[in-house]
RODO-2510 file (C-alpha; in nm, 4 decimals, decimal comma):
residues 539
     n   res          X          Y          Z
     1     m     9,9993    17,2535    12,0628
     2     t     9,6430    17,3601    12,1909
     3     t     9,6062    17,7392    12,3317
     4     q     9,3824    17,8325    12,5297
     5     l     9,2408    18,1682    12,6220
     6     y     9,1108    18,3196    12,9910
     7     t     8,9365    18,6647    13,0014
     8     n     8,7128    18,8354    13,2662
     9     a     8,8902    18,6508    13,5829
    10     r     9,1038    18,8635    13,8597
    11     i     9,3901    18,6812    13,8346
    12     f     9,6672    18,6837    14,1208
    13     t    10,0224    18,6198    13,9794
    14     a    10,2467    18,6358    14,3203
    15     d    10,4714    18,8265    14,0967
    16     t    10,6341    19,1603    14,0624
    17     r    10,2366    19,3091    13,9245
    18     r    10,0643    19,1289    14,1534
    19     w     9,7407    19,1561    13,9474
    20     a     9,6096    19,0727    13,5742
    21     d     9,2563    19,0019    13,4434
    22     a     9,3363    18,7699    13,1396
    23     m     9,5867    18,4921    13,0546
    24     i     9,6787    18,2571    12,7723
    25     v     9,7821    17,8947    12,8066
    26     q     9,9897    17,7301    12,5391
    27     g    10,0002    17,3166    12,5192
    28     e    10,1519    17,3191    12,9443
    29     r    10,2817    17,6458    12,9744
    30     i    10,1949    18,0447    12,9715
    31     l    10,2247    18,2613    12,6708
    32     y    10,0132    18,5576    12,8423
    33     v     9,9233    18,7135    13,1321
    34     g     9,8231    19,0820    13,1840
    35     d     9,4979    19,2931    13,0174
    36     a     9,2220    19,1729    12,8478
    37     a     9,3203    19,3612    12,5095
    38     t     9,6654    19,2773    12,4072
    39     a     9,5453    18,8868    12,5361
    40     k     9,2634    18,8828    12,2368
    41     r     9,5439    19,0635    12,0006
    42     l     9,8026    18,7676    12,1386
    43     a     9,5360    18,4626    12,1041
    44     g     9,3505    18,5848    11,7799
    45     d     9,0790    18,3049    11,6947
    46     t     9,1844    18,1080    11,9674
    47     e     8,9110    17,9121    12,2159
    48     s     8,8723    18,1306    12,4764
    49     t     8,7128    18,0227    12,8595
    50     d     8,5186    18,3001    13,0106
    51     l     8,6101    18,2993    13,4037
    52     q     8,2894    18,5134    13,5079
    53     g     8,5529    18,7837    13,7592
    54     r     8,6265    18,4601    13,9257
    55     l     8,9492    18,4746    14,1272
    56     v     9,2762    18,2869    13,9608
    57     l     9,5364    18,1983    14,1479
    58     p     9,8598    18,0231    14,1207
    59     g     9,8689    17,6468    14,2386
    60     f     9,9596    17,6442    14,6129
    61     v    10,2768    17,4936    14,6758
    62     d    10,2957    17,2564    14,9781
    63     g    10,6187    17,4098    15,0907
    64     h    10,6169    17,0962    15,3365
    65     a    10,4355    16,7520    15,3501
    66     h    10,4414    16,3755    15,3470
    67     v    10,2985    16,2643    15,1097
    68     i    10,2163    15,8853    15,0839
    69     g    10,1867    15,9617    15,4060
    70     t     9,8535    16,2097    15,3672
    71     g     9,7470    15,8785    15,1266
    72     e     9,7025    15,6849    15,4547
    73     a     9,6282    15,9049    15,7076
    74     l     9,2854    16,0050    15,4228
    75     g     9,2114    15,5949    15,5512
    76     q     9,2531    15,5122    15,9111
    77     v     9,0538    15,6433    16,2091
    78     s     9,1095    16,0082    16,2318
    79     l     9,1567    16,0889    16,5807
    80     w     9,1299    16,4791    16,5154
    81     g     8,9314    16,6883    16,7551
    82     a     8,8649    16,3859    17,0345
    83     a     8,9477    16,5431    17,3469
    84     s     9,0139    16,2645    17,5648
    85     v     9,1229    15,8594    17,6196
    86     e     8,7325    15,8249    17,5928
    87     e     8,6417    15,9471    17,2783
    88     i     8,9594    15,8041    17,1149
    89     q     8,8906    15,4466    17,2349
    90     q     8,5640    15,4377    17,1114
    91     r     8,6963    15,5631    16,8253
    92     i     8,8858    15,2965    16,7485
    93     a     8,6101    15,0304    16,8843
    94     a     8,3920    15,1565    16,6187
    95     r     8,6108    15,0912    16,3709
    96     h     8,6739    14,7378    16,5284
    97     a     8,3583    14,6696    16,4691
    98     e     8,3245    14,8024    16,1248
    99     r     8,6078    14,6034    15,9753
   100     p     8,6281    14,3504    16,2443
   101     d     8,8150    14,0912    15,9716
   102     g     9,1238    14,3996    15,9541
   103     p     9,4868    14,2352    16,0353
   104     r     9,5294    14,5498    16,2178
   105     i     9,4028    14,9569    16,3334
   106     l     9,5486    15,2475    16,2253
   107     a     9,4562    15,5445    16,3496
   108     t     9,6595    15,8852    16,3210
   109     g     9,5686    16,2549    16,4882
   110     w     9,5743    16,2264    16,8808
   111     l     9,6544    16,5350    17,0706
   112     h     9,9116    16,4942    17,3862
   113     g     9,6586    16,7351    17,5506
   114     a     9,3539    16,4847    17,5877
   115     i     9,5792    16,2481    17,7598
   116     p     9,6827    16,2648    18,1153
   117     g     9,9796    16,3641    18,1767
   118     g    10,0714    16,3636    17,7456
   119     v    10,1707    16,0032    17,7722
   120     p     9,9165    15,6994    17,6439
   121     s    10,0009    15,3503    17,7388
   122     a     9,8585    15,0348    17,5541
   123     r     9,6567    14,9056    17,8858
   124     m     9,4241    15,2458    17,6884
   125     l     9,3889    15,0667    17,3648
   126     d     9,3738    14,7011    17,5096
   127     a     9,0244    14,8470    17,7005
   128     v     8,8623    14,8076    17,3864
   129     v     9,1104    14,6239    17,1498
   130     a     9,2758    14,3394    17,2758
   131     n     9,3008    14,0782    16,9794
   132     k     9,4555    14,2820    16,7609
   133     p     9,7075    14,5470    16,6707
   134     v     9,6431    14,9003    16,7261
   135     y     9,8933    15,2199    16,6120
   136     a     9,7535    15,5605    16,7283
   137     f    10,0056    15,8190    16,5296
   138     a     9,9841    16,1444    16,7545
   139     y     9,8817    16,4345    16,5359
   140     d    10,2558    16,6063    16,4869
   141     f    10,3797    16,2034    16,3582
   142     h    10,6965    16,2050    16,6086
   143     s    10,5592    15,9304    16,8056
   144     v    10,2425    15,5906    16,8340
   145     w    10,0967    15,5170    17,0941
   146     v    10,0341    15,1687    17,0902
   147     n     9,8217    14,8384    17,1820
   148     t    10,0050    14,5047    17,4156
   149     a     9,9168    14,3193    16,9889
   150     a    10,0684    14,5791    16,8775
   151     l    10,3945    14,5055    17,1029
   152     v    10,3835    14,1806    17,0384
   153     e    10,3645    14,2179    16,6327
   154     l    10,6653    14,4825    16,6247
   155     g    10,8932    14,1918    16,8787
   156     i    10,9764    14,4670    17,1012
   157     t    11,0399    14,3485    17,4470
   158     a    11,2204    14,4014    17,8218
   159     e    11,5807    14,3848    17,6238
   160     t    11,4971    14,5246    17,3252
   161     k    11,6875    14,8593    17,2956
   162     n    11,6328    15,1824    17,2383
   163     p    11,7605    15,3720    16,9118
   164     h    12,0153    15,6447    16,8582
   165     g    11,8126    15,9465    16,8694
   166     g    11,4077    15,6980    16,9970
   167     t    11,2994    15,6147    17,2754
   168     i    11,0572    15,3215    17,3712
   169     r    10,8889    15,4203    17,7356
   170     r    10,8776    15,1661    17,9661
   171     d    10,7460    15,1567    18,3407
   172     a    10,9510    15,0693    18,6366
   173     q    11,0018    14,6665    18,5332
   174     g    11,1324    14,8034    18,2394
   175     h    10,8485    14,6543    18,0573
   176     a    10,7266    14,9286    17,7096
   177     t    10,4144    15,0727    17,7974
   178     g    10,3389    15,1265    17,4508
   179     y    10,4151    15,5031    17,4031
   180     i    10,6965    15,5124    17,1270
   181     d    10,9311    15,8356    16,9811
   182     e    11,0891    16,0172    16,7726
   183     n    11,3635    15,7878    16,5838
   184     a    11,1796    15,4434    16,7448
   185     f    10,9201    15,4830    16,6054
   186     y    11,0551    15,6138    16,3037
   187     d    11,3229    15,2883    16,2609
   188     m    11,1169    15,0056    16,4246
   189     v    10,7163    15,1321    16,3580
   190     l    10,7323    15,2909    16,0287
   191     p    10,9490    15,0083    15,8742
   192     f    10,7742    14,7504    15,9932
   193     l    10,4342    14,9022    15,8627
   194     d    10,6166    14,9733    15,5314
   195     a    10,6448    14,6075    15,4998
   196     q    10,2955    14,5267    15,5340
   197     a    10,2098    14,7241    15,2633
   198     s    10,1532    14,5876    14,9380
   199     e    10,2325    14,7896    14,5703
   200     d     9,9074    14,8550    14,5693
   201     d     9,8502    14,9792    14,9185
   202     h    10,0825    15,2052    14,7963
   203     e     9,9354    15,3626    14,4987
   204     v     9,5288    15,3120    14,6422
   205     s     9,7687    15,5721    14,8917
   206     l     9,9210    15,7559    14,6519
   207     a     9,5845    15,7954    14,4244
   208     a     9,4105    15,8639    14,7564
   209     v     9,6251    16,1751    14,8263
   210     q     9,6411    16,3284    14,5028
   211     r     9,2963    16,3454    14,4923
   212     a     9,2976    16,5182    14,8161
   213     y     9,5282    16,7529    14,5906
   214     r     9,3111    16,8125    14,2979
   215     e     9,0198    16,9034    14,4957
   216     s     9,1741    17,1498    14,6968
   217     g     9,4173    17,3035    14,4555
   218     v     9,7704    17,1259    14,5605
   219     t     9,9222    17,1837    14,2392
   220     t    10,2849    17,0395    14,3676
   221     a    10,3970    16,8930    14,6707
   222     c    10,7304    16,9313    14,8701
   223     d    10,7741    16,5753    14,9849
   224     m    11,0036    16,5849    15,3332
   225     g    11,1566    16,2440    15,3943
   226     f    11,0356    16,0099    15,1493
   227     n    11,2457    15,6530    15,1584
   228     e    11,2659    15,3423    14,8895
   229     q    10,8737    15,2745    14,9182
   230     d    10,7177    15,6280    14,8734
   231     l    11,0500    15,7013    14,5841
   232     e    10,8786    15,3646    14,3714
   233     t    10,5212    15,4495    14,4108
   234     f    10,6293    15,8038    14,2729
   235     q    10,8444    15,6305    14,0118
   236     r    10,5708    15,3619    13,8700
   237     a    10,2633    15,6597    13,8911
   238     d    10,4579    15,9039    13,7189
   239     k    10,5758    15,6679    13,4527
   240     d    10,2317    15,5858    13,4133
   241     g    10,0975    15,9261    13,3811
   242     t     9,8666    15,9401    13,6326
   243     l    10,0319    16,2428    13,9079
   244     t     9,8250    16,5064    13,8258
   245     s    10,0304    16,7122    14,1604
   246     r    10,4005    16,7663    14,1135
   247     l    10,5952    16,5731    14,3451
   248     i    10,9609    16,7367    14,4313
   249     a    11,1217    16,5227    14,7127
   250     y    11,4081    16,5391    15,0124
   251     w    11,5496    16,2106    15,0553
   252     r    11,5330    16,1455    15,4430
   253     v    11,8596    16,0914    15,6568
   254     n    11,8462    15,9248    15,9792
   255     n    12,1286    15,9852    16,2544
   256     t    12,2803    15,6245    16,2061
   257     g    12,5326    15,7497    16,4494
   258     s    12,7827    15,7120    16,2334
   259     t    12,9754    15,9863    16,0009
   260     g    12,9841    15,6904    15,8003
   261     g    12,6277    15,5464    15,7836
   262     n    12,4999    15,9159    15,7452
   263     l    12,7343    16,0629    15,4692
   264     a    12,6379    15,7394    15,2762
   265     q    12,3192    15,7519    15,2720
   266     v    12,4013    16,1536    15,1175
   267     k    12,5647    15,9626    14,8549
   268     r    12,2438    15,7857    14,7977
   269     a    12,0366    16,1238    14,8090
   270     a    12,3315    16,2553    14,5473
   271     d    12,2417    15,9869    14,3421
   272     l    11,8927    16,0218    14,2829
   273     a    11,9002    16,3645    14,2833
   274     g    12,1452    16,3248    13,9516
   275     g    11,9672    16,0302    13,7845
   276     s    11,6435    16,0876    13,6038
   277     s    11,3124    16,3462    13,6651
   278     s    11,0719    16,4851    13,4644
   279     p    10,7841    16,7623    13,5795
   280     f    10,6394    16,5706    13,7836
   281     l    10,8767    16,3708    13,9670
   282     r    11,2317    16,4909    14,1179
   283     v    11,4521    16,4436    14,4095
   284     v    11,6073    16,8004    14,4864
   285     g    11,7883    16,7231    14,8801
   286     i    11,7783    16,5615    15,2333
   287     k    11,5952    16,5668    15,5271
   288     v    11,7152    16,5963    15,9005
   289     i    11,5582    16,5455    16,2233
   290     i    11,7121    16,7620    16,4686
   291     d    11,4198    16,7233    16,7221
   292     g    11,1377    16,6401    16,8182
   293     t    10,8019    16,8303    16,9252
   294     i    10,7383    17,1064    17,2040
   295     d    10,3956    16,9039    17,2425
   296     g    10,5402    16,5274    17,2903
   297     c    10,8414    16,7447    17,4922
   298     t    11,1237    16,6062    17,2547
   299     a    11,1760    16,9173    17,0705
   300     t    11,4994    17,0953    17,1985
   301     l    11,5228    17,3861    17,3851
   302     g    11,7757    17,6972    17,5283
   303     m    11,5774    17,6294    17,8674
   304     p    11,3935    17,3814    18,0182
   305     y    11,0734    17,3039    17,9325
   306     a    10,8017    17,3755    18,2588
   307     d    10,7997    17,0644    18,3925
   308     g    11,2309    17,1119    18,4007
   309     s    11,3420    16,8899    18,1044
   310     n    11,4802    16,9054    17,8280
   311     a    11,5313    16,6839    17,5315
   312     a    11,8638    16,6221    17,3603
   313     p    11,8875    16,6571    17,0174
   314     i    11,8688    16,3531    16,7815
   315     w    12,1382    16,5496    16,5575
   316     s    12,4411    16,7184    16,7707
   317     l    12,5801    16,9884    16,5979
   318     d    12,8883    16,7842    16,5694
   319     e    12,6909    16,5191    16,4626
   320     l    12,4805    16,7320    16,1353
   321     k    12,8046    16,9758    16,0451
   322     p    12,9613    16,6928    15,7978
   323     v    12,6044    16,5052    15,6491
   324     v    12,4703    16,9634    15,5800
   325     a    12,8507    16,9855    15,4193
   326     a    12,8502    16,7144    15,2520
   327     a    12,5144    16,8122    15,1031
   328     d    12,5798    17,1402    15,0141
   329     a    12,9020    16,9928    14,8074
   330     a    12,7240    16,7888    14,5723
   331     g    12,4671    17,0264    14,5137
   332     l    12,1649    16,9220    14,7950
   333     k    11,8532    17,1008    14,9177
   334     v    11,8871    17,0955    15,3108
   335     a    11,6090    17,0343    15,4915
   336     m    11,6340    17,1026    15,8898
   337     h    11,3675    16,9845    16,1268
   338     a    11,3508    17,2141    16,4216
   339     l    11,1357    17,2969    16,6094
   340     g    11,3047    17,3946    16,9521
   341     d    11,5204    17,7280    16,9651
   342     e    11,8148    17,5151    17,0352
   343     a    11,7414    17,3228    16,8006
   344     v    11,7254    17,5623    16,5446
   345     r    12,0797    17,7265    16,6442
   346     i    12,2295    17,3326    16,5853
   347     a    12,0607    17,3915    16,2011
   348     i    12,2198    17,7461    16,1027
   349     g    12,5219    17,6522    16,2568
   350     a    12,5532    17,3008    16,0495
   351     v    12,4649    17,5634    15,7413
   352     e    12,7831    17,8406    15,8413
   353     h    13,0132    17,5060    15,8747
   354     a    12,9379    17,4303    15,4983
   355     v    12,9835    17,7623    15,3975
   356     a    13,3235    17,7454    15,5335
   357     v    13,4210    17,5191    15,3935
   358     n    13,3086    17,4429    15,0401
   359     g    13,2361    17,8432    14,9931
   360     p    13,1067    18,0478    14,7449
   361     r    12,7758    17,8364    14,5713
   362     e    12,3600    17,8906    14,5326
   363     r    12,2247    17,7435    14,8259
   364     r    11,8586    17,6624    14,8608
   365     h    11,8807    17,5397    15,2176
   366     r    11,4960    17,5525    15,4867
   367     i    11,4956    17,4696    15,8093
   368     e    11,1524    17,3551    15,9275
   369     h    10,8571    17,4344    16,1651
   370     l    11,1249    17,7192    16,3574
   371     e    10,8084    17,7141    16,6017
   372     l    11,0324    17,8698    16,9203
   373     v    11,3181    18,0586    16,7632
   374     d    11,4515    18,3579    16,9565
   375     r    11,4850    18,7206    16,7487
   376     a    11,8953    18,7118    16,7370
   377     d    11,8485    18,3659    16,5621
   378     v    11,6018    18,5149    16,3144
   379     d    11,8511    18,7427    16,1860
   380     r    12,1237    18,4876    16,1847
   381     v    11,8874    18,2380    15,9620
   382     a    11,8069    18,6216    15,6980
   383     s    12,1736    18,6821    15,6703
   384     l    12,2579    18,2999    15,5758
   385     g    11,9816    18,2511    15,3604
   386     i    11,8186    17,9850    15,5000
   387     t    11,4586    17,9654    15,3836
   388     a    11,2254    17,9706    15,7013
   389     s    10,9855    17,6579    15,6184
   390     m    10,6871    17,6981    15,7848
   391     q    10,2825    17,5407    15,8601
   392     p    10,0379    17,8086    15,9967
   393     v     9,8207    17,5487    16,0364
   394     h    10,0068    17,4498    16,3513
   395     a     9,9060    17,7368    16,4895
   396     d     9,5981    17,6731    16,5500
   397     p     9,4827    17,8309    16,8303
   398     a     9,2937    17,5167    16,8956
   399     i     9,5199    17,2428    16,9235
   400     s     9,8141    17,5342    17,1237
   401     e     9,7204    17,4826    17,5126
   402     n     9,9349    17,1818    17,5464
   403     w    10,1873    17,3849    17,3718
   404     c    10,1819    17,6718    17,5594
   405     a    10,1642    17,4624    17,9013
   406     k    10,4705    17,2731    17,8296
   407     l    10,6665    17,6038    17,8120
   408     g    10,4572    17,7614    18,0471
   409     d    10,6422    18,0719    18,0687
   410     e    10,6693    18,4201    17,8092
   411     r    10,8428    18,1910    17,5615
   412     v    10,4497    18,1496    17,4375
   413     d    10,4146    18,4674    17,3357
   414     r    10,7190    18,4618    17,0349
   415     g    10,5744    18,1002    16,9130
   416     f    10,5791    18,0948    16,5164
   417     p    10,6954    18,4087    16,4418
   418     w    10,6394    18,5251    16,1011
   419     p    10,6572    18,8785    16,0900
   420     w    10,9902    18,8676    16,2410
   421     i    11,0470    18,6240    15,9618
   422     t    10,9687    18,8223    15,7011
   423     g    11,0944    19,1963    15,8501
   424     a    11,4467    19,0220    15,8587
   425     g    11,4880    18,9520    15,5130
   426     a    11,4224    18,6031    15,5430
   427     r    11,2327    18,3829    15,3011
   428     l    10,8970    18,2695    15,4391
   429     a    10,7676    17,9045    15,2837
   430     f    10,4199    17,7971    15,3780
   431     g    10,3225    17,4228    15,4483
   432     t    10,0587    17,1869    15,5633
   433     d    10,3204    16,9033    15,7524
   434     s    10,0007    16,6482    15,6501
   435     p     9,9423    16,4431    15,8030
   436     t    10,0475    16,6426    16,0896
   437     s     9,7583    16,9111    15,9914
   438     p     9,4560    16,9088    15,6896
   439     h     9,6389    16,8900    15,3562
   440     a     9,3918    17,1782    15,2367
   441     p     9,5991    17,5101    15,1432
   442     l     9,2948    17,7814    15,1655
   443     p     9,1875    17,6929    15,5791
   444     n     9,5673    17,7139    15,5792
   445     m     9,5455    18,0444    15,4631
   446     y     9,3006    18,1289    15,7338
   447     v     9,5527    18,1048    16,0316
   448     a     9,7534    18,2821    15,9009
   449     a     9,5537    18,5643    15,8369
   450     t     9,4173    18,5341    16,1440
   451     r     9,5848    18,3674    16,4654
   452     a     9,2237    18,2463    16,4864
   453     s     9,1232    17,8883    16,4222
   454     a     9,0678    17,6831    16,0674
   455     l     8,9241    17,3860    16,3087
   456     d     8,6915    17,5313    16,6046
   457     p     8,5846    17,9433    16,5432
   458     s     8,5036    17,8826    16,9262
   459     a     8,9088    17,8638    17,0557
   460     g     9,0158    18,2853    17,0097
   461     t     9,3581    18,3483    16,8666
   462     n     9,7349    18,2701    16,8599
   463     i     9,9133    18,6346    16,8893
   464     p     9,7642    18,7877    16,6403
   465     d    10,0165    19,0596    16,5819
   466     f    10,1480    18,7222    16,4397
   467     a     9,9381    18,7269    16,1393
   468     l    10,0280    18,8165    15,7839
   469     p     9,8559    18,9930    15,5308
   470     l     9,6245    18,7186    15,2679
   471     a     9,7870    18,7915    14,9738
   472     e    10,1201    18,7992    15,1190
   473     s    10,0453    18,4597    15,3194
   474     i     9,9384    18,3304    14,9951
   475     e    10,2793    18,4349    14,8292
   476     h    10,4531    18,1784    15,0836
   477     a    10,2303    17,8988    15,0052
   478     t    10,2690    17,9525    14,6549
   479     r    10,5611    18,1659    14,5415
   480     d    10,8204    18,1345    14,8078
   481     s    10,7400    17,7534    14,8256
   482     a    10,8706    17,7179    14,4893
   483     w    11,1741    17,8662    14,5286
   484     t    11,3089    17,6918    14,8483
   485     c    11,2696    17,3371    14,6385
   486     g    11,4838    17,5205    14,3094
   487     a    11,1254    17,5381    14,1221
   488     d    11,0700    17,8695    14,1011
   489     h    11,1372    17,9415    13,7351
   490     e    10,8964    17,6935    13,6393
   491     i    10,5986    17,6763    13,9260
   492     g    10,5036    17,9426    14,2125
   493     r    10,3582    18,2604    13,9889
   494     l    10,1579    18,2622    13,7156
   495     a    10,3998    18,4365    13,4505
   496     a    10,5108    18,4090    13,0840
   497     g    10,6985    18,0770    13,0068
   498     l    10,6057    17,8720    13,2733
   499     y    10,3468    17,5898    13,3670
   500     a    10,0027    17,6951    13,3895
   501     d     9,9439    17,5703    13,7563
   502     f     9,6603    17,7441    13,8767
   503     v     9,3472    17,7400    14,0423
   504     v     8,9955    17,9242    14,0369
   505     l     8,8011    17,9393    14,3565
   506     d     8,4476    17,9836    14,4207
   507     t     8,4583    18,2999    14,6304
   508     d     8,7119    18,5870    14,6206
   509     v     8,8497    18,5825    14,9028
   510     l     9,0927    18,8585    14,8188
   511     a     8,8293    19,0867    14,7792
   512     a     8,5942    18,9460    15,1020
   513     e     8,5327    19,1599    15,3747
   514     s     8,6086    18,8697    15,6284
   515     p     8,8873    18,6646    15,5961
   516     a     8,6308    18,3532    15,6890
   517     t     8,5184    18,3233    15,3554
   518     l     8,8742    18,0569    15,2863
   519     l     8,7059    17,8325    15,5092
   520     d     8,4093    17,8086    15,2580
   521     a     8,5418    17,9280    14,9070
   522     r     8,5730    17,6038    14,7082
   523     v     8,8182    17,5214    14,3812
   524     l     8,6417    17,5452    14,1238
   525     l     8,9243    17,4380    13,8710
   526     t     9,2410    17,2721    13,9334
   527     v     9,5439    17,3080    13,6208
   528     v     9,8070    17,1714    13,6256
   529     g    10,0028    17,2318    13,3163
   530     g     9,7485    17,3933    13,1348
   531     r     9,5171    17,0593    13,2036
   532     t     9,2337    17,0335    13,4009
   533     v     9,2522    16,7904    13,6375
   534     h     8,9425    16,9740    13,8670
   535     d     8,5925    17,0594    13,7789
   536     a     8,3594    17,0549    14,0253
   537     g     8,0858    17,1259    13,7980
   538     r     8,1546    16,8195    13,6688
   539     q     8,1874    16,6402    13,9867
***
């Protein structure tokens, strides 16, 4: 067992004692974190690494990510920052010209605000690529925009019925227009595309995201909504020893419209969670999607959108209660996607029901996103011990214009209210929700600490009073994300006995005068389980 002493560092532990200046790693775990004199006595003649005063942070735990999807997106046409239909068309046409023999074109990241009326059509894509299928995923990954060739490939016709909780948008004659959202996207489009991908394709995607994580300092990702293909890919990599970040997975449970069908999915998750696990891969819970997004007007609100519309939930409270109660009884952690304030109330009600029927037990349930929430409901979240799992990058002012326009009233002044969460005593976990947003944690921390844009410096700020101190933001993205997925006894802090998962930065962002240093800071070292998996000096 190797022992390594790290000295001359500014070590932010995210623990009860926030700061240290030396650390001893023995094998995969931390032996000691504290003052240099004690560390040197304990280490004896152990090999020492002088970190030259660099800042050391716990490895980032992305509290909400889609791991394979992030790897896939790295190889797709990026539509991030495209401000118009014309720019989107140009990027897709360029990929078509680069790879004319490819069977289809996949793109990701378009914003609803870039499309007149927010609803795209197949003809817009047909204008640039008509002879092969095009699939353009919205930035929030709750809808897909396709061309006519893709509709044909999917077998979608005027007779195709909408699935429970999803919509194939149609024109006045009943023909599909090329915009498919929510469960229609999840149940009809994604399974088809997954079936076209080979084992090698999935392994390439996983390798791509693992590389991206190493380089950006993500040492653990909580995968929100994996499926059988993802699981098989994860298991092969775990068996081969090629994982360089830990994966903690939540099984996706879709609303089938049948209690029996829904509970069968919970049982599958419980079987997986009770099966084999490793330090790099475990299944801990389920993920349900209660509503959609505010940008797409599919989030479920207590009051209508600015245009007078509203969206029904994908899961009603009566449908969700038995699922959450069964998962709770099985010891699973439940993650519930709820952006709109009414959807948040459904999630709270389901947990309250589980508490009533199952009695006292340890629970680490969570609500994902909470982009719009009433102050009174925050207190209910706190009192029931529910974690608020939120993504600072979703509050980036560069992508907030359409979000605000869809609400159109004073509700925009209470979007993403992180201080309400912490002030009420609820736990707050940060993640990125990649690939709906960039995966890198440091720009995510910049938005958390400033409410300014990591994408466009000219975009101003988004409710700056809701910004959090940087040190607290980092703790929410490490310690608290580890806690909510049940891994706080192993990761998320730099403390004796925990895995030696940490990163070394080239810039001390916690001592810098401006948080803008987060946008330029580089990860010099990423260490996972005591093993250096990224060394910028050797790239």
